[in-house]
C-alpha positions in Angstrom: 0.0 0.0 0.0 1.1 3.5 -0.8 -0.1 6.5 1.3 0.9 10.1 1.7 -0.4 12.3 4.5 0.5 15.9 5.2 0.5 18.5 8.0 1.0 22.2 7.2 0.9 25.1 9.7 1.6 28.8 9.5 1.6 31.7 11.8 -1.1 34.3 11.0 -2.9 36.8 13.2 -0.5 36.2 16.0 -1.1 32.5 16.4 -0.4 29.2 14.7 -3.1 27.9 12.3 -3.5 24.6 10.6 -3.5 25.3 6.8 -3.5 21.6 5.7 -4.2 18.4 7.5 -4.4 15.6 4.9 -5.0 12.0 5.9 -4.4 9.0 3.7 -5.2 5.7 5.5 -3.5 4.1 7.3 -2.0 7.5 8.1 -4.8 9.6 9.7 -4.2 13.0 11.2 -6.5 14.5 13.8 -6.4 18.0 15.3 -6.2 17.9 19.1 -6.0 21.6 20.2 -4.8 22.5 23.7 -6.9 25.4 25.0 -4.2 26.4 27.4 -1.8 27.0 24.6 -3.6 28.7 21.7 -0.3 29.7 20.0 0.6 26.0 19.4 -1.1 23.7 16.9 -1.4 20.2 18.3 -2.2 17.1 16.2 -2.1 13.3 16.7 -1.6 10.5 14.3 -4.3 7.9 14.5 -3.8 4.4 13.0 -6.8 3.8 10.7 -5.4 0.4 9.6 -2.7 -2.2 10.4 0.5 -0.4 9.5 3.3 -0.5 8.7 2.6 -3.8 6.9 5.0 -5.6 4.6 4.9 -3.9 1.2 3.7 -0.5 2.6 5.3 2.7 1.3 4.1 5.4 3.7 5.0 9.2 3.5 4.2 12.0 5.9 5.1 15.6 5.0 5.3 18.2 7.7 5.7 21.9 7.1 6.0 24.5 9.9 5.9 28.0 8.6 8.0 30.9 9.9 7.3 31.6 13.6 4.7 28.8 13.9 4.7 26.1 16.6 3.5 22.5 16.0 3.3 19.5 18.3 2.8 16.0 16.8 1.9 12.9 18.9 0.3 9.5 18.3 -2.4 7.7 20.1 -0.8 4.2 20.2 2.3 2.2 19.3 2.9 1.2 15.7 3.3 -2.5 15.0 5.6 -3.1 12.0 4.4 -6.5 10.7 5.3 -8.8 7.8 2.9 -9.7 5.0 2.5 -13.1 3.5 5.3 -12.4 0.9 7.7 -11.1 3.7 8.2 -7.8 1.8 9.8 -4.8 3.5 7.9 -1.7 4.6 9.0 1.9 4.7 7.9 5.1 6.4 9.4 8.4 5.2 8.9 11.5 7.3 10.0 14.8 5.8 9.8 17.9 8.0 10.6 21.5 7.1 10.7 24.0 10.0 10.8 27.7 9.0 12.7 30.5 10.6 11.9 30.9 14.3 9.4 28.0 14.1 9.2 25.0 16.5 8.3 21.4 16.0 7.9 18.8 18.8 7.5 15.2 17.7 6.6 12.7 20.5 5.2 9.6 18.8 4.6 6.3 20.5 7.0 3.4 20.0 7.4 1.3 16.9 7.3 -2.4 17.7 9.2 -4.7 15.3 7.0 -7.8 15.1 8.6 -11.1 14.3 9.3 -11.5 10.6 9.0 -7.8 9.7 11.6 -5.8 7.7 10.9 -2.1 8.3 12.8 1.1 7.6 11.9 4.6 8.9 13.7 7.5 7.2 13.3 10.9 8.9 14.7 14.1 7.3 14.4 17.5 9.0 15.4 20.9 7.6 15.7 23.7 10.2 15.5 27.4 9.3 17.3 30.1 11.1 16.4 30.1 14.8 14.1 27.1 14.4 13.8 24.6 17.3 13.2 20.8 17.2 12.4 18.2 19.8 12.2 14.7 18.4 11.4 11.6 20.4 11.8 8.1 19.0 11.5 4.6 20.5 11.9 1.1 19.0 10.8 -2.1 20.7 12.2 -5.5 19.6 9.2 -7.8 19.3 6.1 -8.1 21.3 6.0 -9.7 24.7 7.8 -13.0 24.7 8.2 -12.9 20.9 11.3 -12.9 18.8 12.0 -9.5 17.2 11.7 -8.5 13.6 14.2 -6.4 11.7 13.9 -2.6 11.9 16.2 0.3 10.8 15.8 3.9 11.6 17.7 6.7 9.9 17.5 10.3 11.1 18.9 13.3 9.1 18.8 16.8 10.4 20.2 19.8 8.5 20.3 23.5 9.3 19.6 25.6 6.2 22.6 27.7 5.3 24.8 25.9 7.8 24.9 22.2 7.0 24.4 18.9 8.8 23.5 18.9 12.5 22.8 15.2 13.1 23.1 11.9 11.3 22.1 8.6 12.8 21.2 5.1 11.7 20.0 2.5 14.2 19.4 -1.1 13.0 18.0 -3.9 15.2 16.9 -7.5 14.6 18.0 -10.7 12.9 18.9 -9.0 9.7 21.9 -7.5 11.6 23.2 -10.4 13.8 25.5 -8.2 15.9 22.9 -5.5 16.6 22.0 -6.9 20.1 25.6 -7.5 21.2 28.2 -5.2 22.8 28.7 -3.3 19.6 25.0 -2.7 19.2 22.2 -2.1 21.7 23.7 -4.4 24.3 22.8 -7.9 25.5 19.3 -8.1 27.0 18.2 -4.8 25.6 14.6 -4.9 24.3 14.0 -1.2 23.7 16.1 1.7 22.4 15.0 5.3 22.5 16.2 8.9 22.1 15.3 12.5 22.4 17.0 14.9 20.0 16.8 18.6 20.7 18.1 21.3 18.3 18.4 25.1 19.0 18.8 24.7 22.7 21.6 25.4 25.1 23.4 22.0 25.2 24.7 22.6 28.7 21.3 23.3 30.1 19.7 20.2 28.5 22.7 18.1 29.6 22.3 19.3 33.1 18.6 18.5 33.3 19.1 15.1 31.8 22.0 14.3 34.0 19.8 14.9 37.1 17.2 12.6 35.6 19.8 9.9 35.0 21.2 10.2 38.5 17.8 10.2 40.2 17.1 6.8 38.5 20.3 5.1 39.4 18.4 1.9 40.3 16.3 2.0 37.1 16.6 -0.6 34.4 17.2 2.2 31.9 20.7 3.1 30.9 21.2 6.5 29.2 23.9 8.8 27.9 23.8 12.5 27.0 25.7 13.7 23.9 26.0 17.3 22.9 26.1 17.9 19.1 28.6 19.9 17.2 26.2 22.8 17.0 23.1 24.0 18.9 21.8 20.7 20.0 22.0 17.6 22.2 20.8 14.1 22.0 19.8 11.7 24.8 20.2 8.0 24.0 18.7 5.3 26.3 18.3 1.5 26.3 16.3 -0.9 28.6 15.2 -4.5 28.8 11.7 -3.1 29.7 9.9 -1.1 27.0 7.5 0.4 29.5 10.3 1.6 31.8 12.0 3.3 28.8 8.8 4.9 27.7 8.4 6.4 31.2 12.0 7.6 31.2 11.6 9.3 27.8 8.4 11.0 29.1 10.3 12.4 32.0 13.1 13.5 29.7 10.7 15.4 27.5 9.0 17.0 30.5 12.4 18.2 31.8 12.9 20.2 28.7 9.4 21.3 27.7 7.6 22.2 30.9 8.1 24.9 33.5 8.7 28.6 33.1 12.1 28.0 31.5 11.0 25.1 29.3 10.8 25.2 25.5 6.9 25.3 25.6 7.1 28.6 27.4 9.1 29.9 24.4 6.6 28.6 21.7 4.8 31.4 20.0 
């Protein structure tokens, strides 16, 4: 199945407005406004069919106009599943963030079901003074199930400057060493990250360091890595998918909420 959905927002009349919200099943987009934050457009992705399924070629285009603010979430985890022919599936997310604009992406995990072969490609272009918060999480198989194969490539560029971030993560039987010491680590079932651009790396690193220290007995293991530019990435792994989801929730809240958080700057 081929599908292409789109979200386009702009800033007019002093607030962010949804100019386009195009669904194409199984990619369905719903507006979920937050009355307490009228300057931010909030939308959620709703799965209107089993996806991604082997053979699927899915595309989501996101455009955030100059000065606008958009938050994108999802209502449930995505199950990457094989079809009868064991074909691969792809999801391509292309995001353009204008000057002084902000995008927060906080989707639910992607679960690599046994037998799947799935690739997600995310490309983001940041305008001058734009900000980005991007959360990702992969889960290797359902409960007590062998994992499928999943790869995730993330590319972030700053217009007029060049590359900010490049990452490819591959897990599953297609990459035999991916669960060993050179990969996610033995016993790891879930891998996640939070990428932030256009933020003081020292401030983000300090907040995340406190979070990591406070959870010293947690099954989550995490590291903070400042980028060569205005950004920082938090990488985390855990044998428990739920524990990692909670940790990433707290990592997002540490950056977004409060009077000094990124949400206070939106709009």
